[in-house]
N, C-alpha and C positions, 0 to 999 in steps of 0.2 A: 504493500500499500504506500502511496505516496506521502511524504512527510508534509502536512499542511504547513508546518512552521519554515519550510524551506524557501529561500528567496526565489528558487525556480518554480515555485508554485504561487507566488505573488500574483495580485493583478497585474503588474507590468510584464511580469514573465508570460502570462497568459496572452498577452498582446504581442508576443515577440514575432509571430509570423506575419503579423499585419503592421509592424513598425517597419521604419527604415532599418537596413541591417545594422549598420553603425550603432544607432540609437538603442536598437533592441539588444545588442551585446552589452552596451553599457547599463541599460535599465535593468537587465537581469543579473548583473554583477558577473558576467561572462567576460572577465578581463584577464590579463597576465598576471594580476596582483596577488591572487590567492594561489597557494601552491600546498602540496602535502607536506605533513610533518617529516622532517628528515629521519630515515630509518637507517639500520645498520647496512652499511653498502656492501654488495658482494663484489666479487672481482670481475664481473662483467663491465666491459667487453675485453675480451683477449684475443679477439680476431675481428675481422671486418664483418659489418651488418649489412644485410639487404634490405631495401625499401623497395617493395612491389608496388608498381604503378600498373593498375589495372586496365589502362588504355595506351594507344600508340604515342610516341614522342610527339611534342608540339603542342599538346593540349594543356588546359589549365593545372590539371592533375599533375601532370609531368613537370611543368614549371614550378609549381610549388615544391614538389619533392626535390627537384634540383637546386631550388633555393635554400631548402632546409638541410640536405645533405652536407655540404661543407661547413655549416654551423655546428651540426652535431659531431662531425669529424673533429673539428677544432675542440670542442669540449671535451670529448672522451679519448681522443687520441688514437683512434682507429678509423679505417675507411668505412663509409656510409654510401653503398653503392646502389644506384636505381636501376632497377630491372623491369622492363617493359614487358607486361604479359596481358595483351588484350584480349577481349573476346567475350560474347554474350553479355554485353551492357555493363562490363566489368566483372562480371560472375567468375570468368576464368581465373583472374588474377587473385581476387578475393578468396577463392576456393582454395588456390595454393597455399595462402597464408593460413587460413582457417586448418588445414590439414599438416601444416608445419609443426615442429618442435617447439614447445612453449619455453624457449631458452632465451628470448630477448635478440636473437640474430636475424629473425625474420620479421619485418614489419610490412604494414601495409598503409599506403596512402588512400585511405577510403573516401568516398564521396556520398552525396545525398542519394546517388543512383544505387550504389553498393548496400547502404546501409539506412536508406530511407524509403525508397521507391521498389526496387526489384521484388521484395516478397510479396507485394499488392499485385504487380505486373506478371510474373512467372507464374506459371502453374505448378512446376515443380523446381525447386532450389537446391543447390548442391550443399547449401551450409545454412546455418541459422545465423542471421546477422547480429542477433542479442547473445545467445548461448555460446557462439563459437569464438568470440573475440573479447580482448580486454581493451576497452577505450583508453587512448592515452591523452590526447588533447585535440580539440579543434584547432586547426592550424589558421584557416581563414574562411570567410563567407564571402561571396561574390554576387553581383546581379548578373543574368544574362542579357544579351543584347541582340535584337532582330536585325540581321544584317541580309543585304541583298547585293548580287552582282551588279556593279553600276552601269555596265553596258546593257545588261538586259533592262535595268530600270530606265535607262534612257530610251531604249527602243519601245518599251511598254508605257512610257510616260508615268513612272513611279516615283514620285517625290515624298509621299507621305503614306503613313499606315493606311488611311483610309482609300488612297490611291491602290495601295496593294489589294486592299479587300475588295475594292471594285472590280480590278482585274481578275482577282481569283474566282470571283462568283460568275464573271462572264465566261472564264475559261475551266470550268470544273475538271480537275485532273490532270491539266496541262502544266501545271507548275510544280516543281521538285522540291522537296523540302530535305535538306541533309541534317544528319544529327551524329553525334559521337558514337552512337549505339542505341539498342533497345534499352528502355528503361532509364536513361539518363535524365537528368534535369532538363538537358537540351531537347531530348525527344518529347517529354512530358510538357514542356512550355509550348511546344509546337502543337501538340494535340490539344492542349487547353485553349490555346488560340483558335484551332479549327472549329472546336465545339463551341466556343463563345461567339464566333462571327459566322458560323454555318458555311463555312468553306471547306473544298475537298482538294488538299495537296497530296501528292504523292511521297510517301516517306521513304528515305534511302538511309539506313543505318551504316555507320562506317565503324571501324576499329578504333576510333579516337577523334578528337577535334582536328587534329593536324592534318590527316588526309580528307577528311570532309570539307576543312577550309581550301585545301589546294583544289578541290574540284568546284568549290563555290568561285574561288578567284578565277579559275580557268573556264568558267562558263557553263560547266557540265551541270551544276547544281542552280537553283534560283534563289533560295532562301534558307537562312539557319538561324536558330536561337541560340547562339553559341555564348559559352562563358566569357563575360568581358576581358579578363586578362589574355586569353588566347586570342581573340579577334582585335584588341586594339590596335597592334601593331600594324595590321592590315587596313584597317581603318583610316589611321592616321597617314598611311602611304597613299590612301586614294584607291586602294584595290578592293575595298568593299565599302558599300553606302550603309550607314547606320540610320535606321528609321526610328528606334525607340528601345529603351531598355524595359526589361520585364518586372523590375523591382516595384515596391510601392512608391519610392521617391526617386529622383533623379540621382545619377552617379557623380560624385566630384571629378572622376576622371573625364566624363563627356558631359559637362554642365549645360550645353546647349541642346542635348538630345533628349526629348520628351519621353516620358512613360508610356507603355501601352495605354494605361488607363487614361491618360491625358489626350494621347494622340488617336485613340481607336474609336472614338465616339461612344454612344449609349452601351453598345454591345460587350465593349471591354472595360466597362466600369469596374472597379476594384481587383483587376488582374494584378496577380503578385506570384511569381514563380522564379525563386532564386536558387543558388547552389552553394554548398559548403564542403570543406576538405578537411579531413583530419587523419592523424596516424593512430592506428590499432595494432595490437599485437594478438597472436593466438590466445585463446582463453587458457588461464592456468599459468601465464607467463609471471614469474615472481614480482610482487607487488613492489619491491624496492627499485627494481629495475624499471616498471612503469613510471613510478614516481620520478626516478632521476631523468628519465627521458622527458617526461612532462615539464620538469622544472627547467631544463636547458632550452625546450622549445618555448617555454613563457618568456625566459630571460632574451631570448634572441629576437622574439617577436616584438618585445618591449623596447629593443635598442631602436634610436632614431633612425639609423641607416636602413635597418630592414623594414621600420614602418614606412619609411618614405618610398623606399623601393616598391613595397606591395601595394600601397596606396595609389602610386603613380601607375599602376598596373590594373587599377581597378578593384583591387581586392581589399578586404577590411580585416587586418590581422587580429588573432584572438589569444589563444594559449591556456585556456580554461582547464580546471582540474579533470582528472578522470572520472570522478562522480558526476560532476556537471556535464560532461561530454555524453556519459551514459544517460542522463536525463534528457538531454536534446535529442540524442538518436530515438530514445522511445517516444517522444513527441512528435518528431519527424515522420515515424511510422504511421501514426494516426492521421497526420495533415495528408500525407501523399496517397494514403490508401483511399481518402475522400476524393482528391483530385483524380486518381485513376478511375474510380467508380463514375464521376459526373462526367469525365472526358469520353469515356468509353474506349480509352487507349488499349490496345493488345499489342502483343509481341507479334513482329512480321514473321 
């Protein structure tokens, strides 16, 4: 039973999913300030540590893992190696970690997909996202961004979200929607958009944001609801056109880009579908190892240099404790199960 005295069960916490990501993390106490009490430390690590990224290189999950790896390597004196294991909306990589030895040498950069969405979307799961993992810390939360190929946008006279909706309704099934894989927040944001606007887009799941973005930039895809950090360089380079962000409020990284709720008219009122990324270990990993990693993650994310780097990429750094992260994961299950049900999303 949830502890009613917990700050995560406060009125502010219950508004987390409807608040701007940065304000929500602050309002619920999900900051890098609190850490678990120091415990007797084991000799871990005595060799390199693997961070499994359950998507292809180039996406936000990969970018955040590669941002954290050198920080952890510096803190612990051993190599932290990123290992991309893409497939099944993140389930392939997550399953590898779930079935690894619980010794602290295999970690997962989990996502809202692997630990908040997939259990509601997939009929059969190879792992239990709650029972098979020990949450370490939320690394960052990010909005998604609706991006289109600029050449296609000029050709079809798409300058706004409402332009896109008009074209999509006039051409059902003729626009292609890319995602980083079935069950990801990128996929679900698109499915929610489709259901709320009564449009029909053909979904093409990839093995990560990187290859999906390449095809979108190349003109093989028409639209994507990508995580902002991975799409931002292409937006700034003029290779993608940003129509709106999917969060409840605008992103500081793209202040001139409206939210879908602002730009989409009455049909998209209240639209909010964002992403998060965090480190997890196999269930049974020694608590002192989990707590030591969380403390170093929080310390790194609290540094001005790392904060500036992530915020500039469109991410909001966190660093919360294992217990807080576990409660967040539990609440995300409930939210996304409802989104899956409402949108009618299915694995292709």
